[in-house]
C-alpha positions, -999 to +999 in steps of 0.1 A: -470+732-045-471+694-047-506+696-062-524+716-089-538+751-083-575+742-078-603+764-089-639+754-081-655+767-112-693+765-113-725+780-127-755+783-104-790+797-104-799+825-080-811+799-056-777+782-055-787+752-077-762+737-100-788+718-121-825+717-125-853+729-148-836+763-152-809+746-173-835+739-200-845+776-205-835+799-234-823+824-207-794+800-197-776+804-231-758+836-222-746+825-187-735+792-202-714+810-227-699+830-199-692+799-179-671+784-208-654+818-215-643+822-179-632+786-177-609+790-207-594+822-191-576+800-165-559+778-192-564+746-172-550+712-180-579+693-165-614+696-151-628+672-124-663+660-117-679+634-095-695+601-107-730+614-107-721+645-127-703+623-152-731+598-155-758+625-159-739+646-184-717+622-204-722+585-200-760+583-193-755+556-166-742+530-190-727+499-172-691+490-178-684+458-199-666+439-172-648+406-174-650+391-139-624+365-149-599+390-161-563+383-150-551+403-120-538+437-130-507+452-114-513+471-082-512+509-081-519+536-107-521+533-145-510+560-169-524+550-203-515+582-222-490+609-215-485+644-228-521+652-236-533+688-237-564+683-216-577+657-191-612+649-178-608+636-143-638+615-130-640+606-093-655+571-093-645+556-060-660+521-065-655+519-103-690+521-118-688+543-149-693+526-183-670+545-206-671+538-243-640+558-252-608+570-235-615+606-246-643+631-238-653+661-260-674+688-244-685+721-260-655+739-275-629+724-251-601+703-265-607+666-265-598+654-230-581+621-220-601+604-193-585+598-159-605+579-133-599+584-096-606+552-078-603+539-043-591+504-033-628+494-034-627+493-072-626+457-084-599+440-105-625+436-132-631+473-134-594+482-134-589+456-162-618+473-181-601+507-178-568+492-191-586+476-220-602+510-228-568+527-226-582+549-198-558+561-171-566+557-134-551+566-100-559+550-067-565+575-038-578+561-006-589+528+009-626+530+014-631+567+010-616+592-014-583+608-002-587+642-020-552+654-012-535+622-024-556+624-056-545+660-062-509+652-057-510+622-081-527+643-107-498+667-107-471+641-104-483+617-131-501+640-155-483+674-150-516+691-142-508+726-129-543+741-129-574+719-122-610+731-125-632+715-099-667+713-115-691+694-093-713+680-081-719+695-048-705+666-027-672+665-045-669+703-044-674+702-006-650+673-001-622+692-018-631+724+000-631+707+034-598+691+027-583+725+023-576+720-014-596+748-031-576+779-038-602+799-056-640+799-062-651+810-096-688+814-098-711+823-127-745+832-115-774+829-139-804+852-134-828+823-129-845+803-102-867+773-103-875+766-067-867+729-069-859+713-035-845+680-047-817+693-070-781+697-058-765+730-046-730+743-050-716+727-019-732+697-001-717+675+027-718+637+024-731+619+055-698+601+060-678+634+063-672+648+098-688+681+108-665+710+100-665+747+106-679+769+078-655+781+052-650+818+046-642+835+013-631+870+003-644+886-029-617+895-054-636+901-087-671+910-100-679+911-137-713+914-155-716+890-184-739+878-211-775+873-202-773+895-171-750+869-155-724+877-129-689+863-126-677+863-090-643+853-079-634+845-043-602+834-025-606+809+003-597+825+037-598+796+060-590+760+051-601+739+081-583+707+073-554+719+052 
């Protein structure tokens, strides 16, 4: 393939939520450990999240230190570091995340080099900021993210063979509807909180066209810590592949 093997790897509550009050309970500890264990079993070279997931979990909505008078940077992509063991890929179409380092450390995973996925909407000032921080970036799309182009560049430029797609719901659905998800790996925690304003596993952005539902076939079921379930599915139909 000219792109990585892409696994949508997520943990949800029984009501399909990927975040919410249930994440603050003692009962989530076992399922969370299962989520990390099962992630490691794929031996990925990267995991990918959307901007909101990145801000909520890692950068706390910090603003980037931009120099609006920065000299024009070269067009195209920027590979700051090569040969790293792990990458954290952040989809940040307009260029808004305020990074303070070019690496990210999460749980027991290896320190990951940050790779930003931008569109042409990202300003010169933001690209200059990333270069100053020694953070890699790729450009995929004019006004909206081109998921396929992003996937192809991640493999070509960073040698990523297995990519874990890890939310939020909008980015998961975008890759799924583009026909790019090969497998769904789902850890279900035995919890529910009834929230109606927290995101679910897959959610369609308003700017995406209507598409037929996606079908999956179950390949694996395993009971894990804390009465969690690890479910693995292959995608049957890829509407826009």
